[in-house]
N, C-alpha and C positions, 0 to 999 in steps of 0.2 A: 215902222211902216211895212206893210205886206206887199210883196211883188207877185203879180199874177202873170203867168205865161199865156198870152192870148193867141200865140201862133200855133200852139199845140205841137211844137217840135222839141225834141230833146236837146238840152244844152250841150254843146260840144265840150269834150274834156281835153285838158291840156296834154299834149303828147309827153310820154316819159322819155327822159334822156338816158341813153345806154352808157354804162361805165366802161371806159376804155380798158382793154386787156393789159396794157402796160402798167396801168395804175394797180390793177388787181395783182399782178405779179410782184410789184414792189411791196404791196401790203403783205403778201405771203412770205416773201423773203425777209421782211422786217420781223414778222412774227416768228419765223424760223430762227433768225439771228437771236431774238430775245430768248427763245427756248434753249438754244445752244449755249448762250451766255449764262443763263441760270444753271444749266447742267454743269458747265465748267466751274462756275462758282461753287456749286454744291460739292462737286468732286474735290476741288481745292480745299474747301472748308473741312471736309471730313479727313482729308490727308493731313492738313495742318493740325486739326484737333487730335488725330492719332499720334502725330509726332509730339505734340504738347503733352499728351497723356504719358507717353513713353519718357519724355524728359522729366516730368514731375515724378514719375515712378523711380527714375534713376537718381534724382535729387534726394528723394526720401530714402533710397537704399544707401546713398553715400552718407547721409546724415546719420543713419543707423550705424553704419560702419565707423564713422568718425566718433560717435559716442562710445562704441565698443573699444576703439583704439585709445580714446582718452582714459577709459577705465583701465585698460592694460598699462598705459603710461603711468597712471597713478599707482598701480600695483608694483610696477618696476621701480618707481621712485621710492616707494615704501620699502621694498626689498633692499634697494641700495642704501637707504638710511639705516636699516637694521644691520646690513652687512658692515657699514662703517662703524656702528656702535660695537658690534662683535669684534671687529678687527682692532679697535682701540683697546677693548678689554683683553684680547689676546696679547697685544703688544705690551700692555702693563704687566700681565702675568709673566711674559717672557723676560721683561726687564727685571722684575723681582726675582725670577728664577736665576737669571744671569748674575745679579748682584749677590744673591745668596751663595751661589756656587763660587763666584769670584772672591767673596769674602773668605770662604773656607780655604780656597787655594792660596790666597794671600797669607793667611795666618800659618798655613802649613809650610809655605816657602820661607817665610821669615823665621819660623821656628827651626827649620832645617839648616838655615845659615847660622843661626845663633849657636846651635849645638856644636858647630865646627870651629867655634872661636873660644879660646880659653879666657877665663876671667872677664866675661862681659855679660851684662844683664840689661834687658830692655825694661823700662818703667812705663812707657806709654807708646801707643801707636794710633795716630789719627789719619783718617782717609777722607779726602774730598775729591770725588770723581776719580781720576787716575793719579792724583797727587797724594803722597803720604808723607807724614812727619814722624820721625822716630826720635825718642829721647831715651837715654839709659846711662849706665855707669860701667866703667871698665877699669881693670887693674893696671892698664898701661896704655900709652898712646899706640903701641904696636898692636894691641888687641883691637883698638878702634880701626886702625888701618887694615888689619886682617878682615874685620867685619865688612868694610867697604869692598875689599877684594872679593869676598864671598858673595855679596849682593850683586856686584857686576858680573861675576862669573856664572851666577845662576841663570842668566838670560831672562829672568822674570822682571827685572827692574832696569830702567833707563835713568840717565842724568842723576846718578847718585852723587851727592855733594854734602860735605860736612859743613855745618854752619858754625859750630863752636865746640871746643874741647878744653875744659879748664879743670885744674886740680881742685879737689875739695878736701875739707878736713873733718869729714863726718867721723872717721875713725883716725885719730892722730897717729896711731902706730902703723897704719896701713896706708899706702899711697893709692888713691883712687881718683878717677877723672869722671866728671859729668860731661856728656856730649849730646849734641842735637844734630840731626842731619835730615835731609829731605831727598826724595826720589820720585820717579813716576813709574807706574805699572805699565809694562809692555802690552801692546795690543794682543788679543787672542790669536794664537798661532805663531806669533813672532818669538815667543820664548824658546820654543824648541829649535828654531832656526838659528837663534843667537847663542844658545847655551854652549858653553865651552868648559872644559875641565879647569878647575881653579888652579892657579899657579901658586908659586911660593908666596908667603906673606910678604907684604911690602915692609921694608925696613925704614924706620924713622930714626934718623941719626941724632936728632936733638929733641927729646921729649919736651912738651910744653909744660911749664910750671907756672905757678902763681895763681891768682884768683881774678875772676872777672869783676 
């Protein structure tokens, strides 16, 4: 339906309502607060991101350093293992050298004691560690006693003890004795401290006769 204005007058317009100043200020403050909040959030974000980047870089550096230290530790462990093997080899060589030298010294010392005893011969010498077993023949029990005195006086032997001394009849016209004895070798350096001049041969009043 079409409406026609027959009066010829303009239609009055509704008056515009004015916005209060207080409401305008509140809107402005709200917008300013939003802007400030976004600015603070932005600054905080970039600060936190910078710290995070630094932390990540530090972690990466520490990981690299740890890898380097692990490699160094592996090298040190390998060197320690090689050192242990070399030390064992050196110990074996030193032990062999000591045994070789000790064997020579032992034979020389036994020989030097035998030559100072008349009518006595060694037939065997066995060594197990520091313990030695001696067997031999002598023209008399006094020779055996004199040999014991020489061994003790040399300072090279400890715990010299005779185990047996029996007359044999290998040569019927000659009186001889089979004997066995044992002793221990003194520790290195102790021989010189204990060495003393050999005294007079021990006298045995009653020679052992008979057979075992």
